[in-house]
Structure formats: C-alpha cells, structure tokens
N, C-alpha and C positions, 0 to 999 in steps of 0.2 A: 743581186736580184734584177739589176738593170738589163742584163743579157736576156733573161727569161722574159721580162716584160716586153722587150723589143721583139723577140722571136714570136711571142703570142700576137702582137699587133701586126706583124708582117704576115703571119699565117692567116689571120682573119681577112686579109685582103684577097685571099684565094677564092672567096665566095663559093665554098664547097661544103658539103656535109662534114662535120667534124665530131670527134668523140669527146668533146669537152665544150664548155660554155664559158662566157666571160660576162660578168656583171660590172657595170661602171655607173658612176654618178658624180656630178659636180656639186650637188646639194644633198644634204642628209636625207636618207630614206628611212622612215619608221614604218615597219611592216608587222602586222599582227597575224597570228595563226597561219604562218607559212607551212604548207605541208611538205614533208620530206618523204618521197615515195620509195626511195631506195637508198642504200648506204651512199653517203655523199662526202667527198673530200673538197673542202674549200680552202684555197691558198690565198691569203691576203697579201697583195703585192704593193698596195698603196692605200693609205688611210687606215681606219680602224673598223672592226666589226664587233658589235655587242649583241649577245643573245640571251634569251631567258626572260621570264616574267619581270624580273627586277634588274635586267642587264648584268646578271652575275657572271656571265662568261664573256671574256674580253680577248679578242685577237687583234694584235697590232700588226703593222706592216712587217712581213717576215715570219709571221706565225701561220700555222694551219690548224684547222679543226676538222676532224672526221666525225660525221654525224650518223647516228643510226636512223632507220626509217621512223617517222613520227607523224601523227596526224596534224600536229600544229606546234609551232615554236615561234616566239616573237624575235624579231631581228631589227637591228639598226645598222645601216651602212653609212659610215661617217667619212667624208672626204678629207677633213683637216685642211692643210694648206693647199693641196693639189686636188686630185680626183680620187675617188674610191675606185679601186680596180682589184677584182678577185677572179681567180681561175677556179672553175667548178668542174669536177670529174665525178660523174655518177657511175656507180658500180652495179653490175648485174650479179645475181646470186651465184651464177656459174663461175664468176671470177674467183670465188672463194673455194671452189671444188678441190677436195683433197687436203685442205688445210684444217687443222684441228681447231674447230670453233669452240670457244669457251662459253657455252650457253648458260652454265650454272652461275656465272658472275656477269650477267648481262648489264652492259653499260649503255648510256645514251649518247656519249660523246667522248672524244679524246682530243686534247689540245697539245701541240708541240711546236718546235722551231723548225723552220725550213732551212736545213743545213746546206752547205755547198754540194754535198753528195746528192741529196734529195733534189736540189735545184737542177743539177745536171740531168738526173733521171727524168724530171718533168720536162726539161727542155728537149730532150730526145723524143719524148712522147709527143710533144707538140710538133716538132719538126717532121716526124714521119707521117703525121695525120693526113695531110693532103694527098699523099700518093700511096700509102700502105693499104692493102686490101682489108676490108672490114674484119675478116677472120683474124687478123693480127691485132686488132684493137684490144680484144679481151686478153690476149697474151701480154701485151704491154701494160694493161691495167694490172694484171696479176703481178708483173714485175714490180710495180709501185707498191703493192701490198707486201710482197716478199722483202723488198728493201726496207720498208718501215718496220717490219718484224725483225730484220737483221740489225736495224739500228736500235733495237730494244723496245720498240713500241708494239709489243704483242697484244697490248690491251685492245687494239683495233679489232682483233678476232672475236672479242666479246660484244661487238656492236651488231652482230648479225643474228637475226631470227630465221627460223625455217619459213619458207614462203607459205602464206596462208591463202585462203580463197579470195580474200579482199585484195591481195596483191595481184593475183591473176586477173581479177575483174578490172582493177585499175589499169593494168596493162592493155586489156582488151579495149577499154574506152579510148585510151590515148592512141592506140594504133589503128582502130577501126572506125573511129569517129563517134560523135555524140548524137547525130541526127538519125542515123540509120539503124543502129544496134537495138534490136527489140529484145524483150524478155525471153521470147521463144528462142531466138538465136543465141542469147547468152547461155541459157540452160542446155542447148544442144552442144555448144562448144565445151561447156564444163561437164557434160555427160551426167546431168542430174536434174531431177524435177524441180519445179519452181518452189514447192513447199520445202524440199530438202535444202535448196540454196538459201532460202530465207531463214531457215532454222540454223544453218551453219554460220551465216553472217551474224545472226543474233548472238550466238556464242562468242563471236569475235568482237561483239560490241558495236556493230555497225549495220548498215542496210545498203541495198542497191542504190537508192537515191543519194545517200550520204557519200558513197564512193564516187558516184557520177559527178556530184557537185564538187567534191574535192579534186577530182582529176581534171575537170574542165577549168576550174579556177586556178589550179596549179599550173596548167598549161598556159592560161592567159597571162599569168604573172611572168612566166618564162619568156613568152613571146614579146611582152612589153619591155622586158629587160634586154632582149637579145636581137630584136628586129626593128625595122622602121615601118612595119605594117600599120595601116591606119587602125584606129580603135574599132571601127565598124567591121573591118576584115577580121580582126582578132575575135570579135564577138561571134562572127559567123563560124570561124574555125573551131570555136569552143562550144558550138551548139546552141547559141542564143539567137533567136529570131529578131529580138529587139535590142538595139544598142542601149536604150535607157534601162531595160531590165538587166542587161549585163553590168552596166555601171552601178546599179543599185546593189546587185549581189556581190560585186567586187568590193565595194566599200564596206558592206556588212561583214565581209570576211577579213579584209586586210586593213581596214581603218582609213583608207583613202581611195579616191576615185582613180580610174586609169589615167585621166588627164593630169591629175595631181602627181601621179607617179612619173609620167612622161616629163613633166616640168623639172623634175630633179635631175634630168639628164641633159637639160638645155640651158644655154647661157641666156641671160636676160636681154 
C-alpha cells in the first residue's frame, strides 16, 4: 500500500483536475448525514473508517468500501497512530453501461480487501490521471469495476439504481451553480412543467429545495476536505450569501461547523 500512497501524494502535487479525490485528517472526524450522490469507491490507505448509525461498518487500512448512492450516511474517519488517508473514486452511471446490473438484489454497500492486483490497478489509474484525456477516465473507471467483478465481487453490480429525476437535478445544481439556476431553467432543461417536476420528485420522496440543499452542502463538505479555500469562498461557491448562514446549515446537517472540520486537518 505504500507505493499507492506515495503515487497519490505525488500526483496531487500536479495541481490539476483529477478523476479522484483524497480525504485526510490528523484528528478524528465524526460526520452525520453525509450524502452519497453517485456510486462511490473509498479505499482506506491509513487509519480506520466507520460507517452507519451505530458504526456497524468498519474499514481498516487496506480495506475498501463501495457505496451506493444514498441521501445520508454517518461516517467516522479515525487517524489512529498516523493520519487518516483515503482514496475516493466517484462513478458515473455510464461507467456501468453494458454490465448486467442486479437490481433485484439491491444493496447499499460492499466491503472487501485491497489486494495487490487491485492496488496495481488503482495505482495505474492514479498515474495516468494528470495526462490522460478525460474521455479515458470513464474507461479506466470501468476497468476497476470489471477487475472487482473478476475478483469475485459481482455484488457491486447490485449497488446501482437507474438514474432518477433527483439525480439529474443534483447534477445540474453542481455543474451550473446554486445562485443562477432558476425553476424556469430547471424545467426547460428537464423538458417538463413545474407541476410535473414537483409531482415526480414527490414520488421519489424529495423536493427541489431538498436536492439543492443536499447538493450544496455535499459540495461544501468535499471542498473543505480537498481544498484550502477559505470558508467564506466555499460558502459563496455553494450558493450561500452569508457565511454565518452557511455555518449554521452545515452544522445542522453534519453535526459540526466548517471551522471544527478544518481543525481536524491541522496540527495544534
């Protein structure tokens, strides 16, 4: 695992857009209601990760967990003797195209060991990231899925749902921003009336405002974990005109303030 860890750290120095993220901390992070927007692979390279309402899911260093999309899941990132360090790869629905999805036995997660074969595949994925065209990113992500299936982990194919309206709307908010996107523009892009949109979202158990709040706070959490942007800049990027309002909403969602989260990544 040391080679993969070193490769990731060196790649992060490139300061370019990458098809993966890294979450680190030197103090324990206890996060409530973390949204998972898309199928997500988390590979724990240092420390422990605990998930679930009662911390019933445990990933030690050298384990991975593949998560289905979910509106909220509790997480603890625990450094132990050193730092907590995890590689995160988010998958698009098209990465699963052509694969036989087992929707009848839908699962929320799958935990496994990061074998030497999987580690080499992940290392190659990280190494090509700075220079490979974006069109290749999906192909390399698909290779990871196929390798996991070849290794006997076909359960990951039961993690995927068909994309719903809420997924398309979430993507729109993240890509097009939270300040400018109006209801009229949303309906135009989805090619449906406002009443139809609200009715369909009600059937999916959500609303436009709930999706917007989840998307903006999920992005805020990601930016706090992966960038050094100031809290005020992150608040603005996520559509909050007031930093105090952002801090209030963030704490209500995740159980701690942005400043408290940032302190888990800093030495005393």
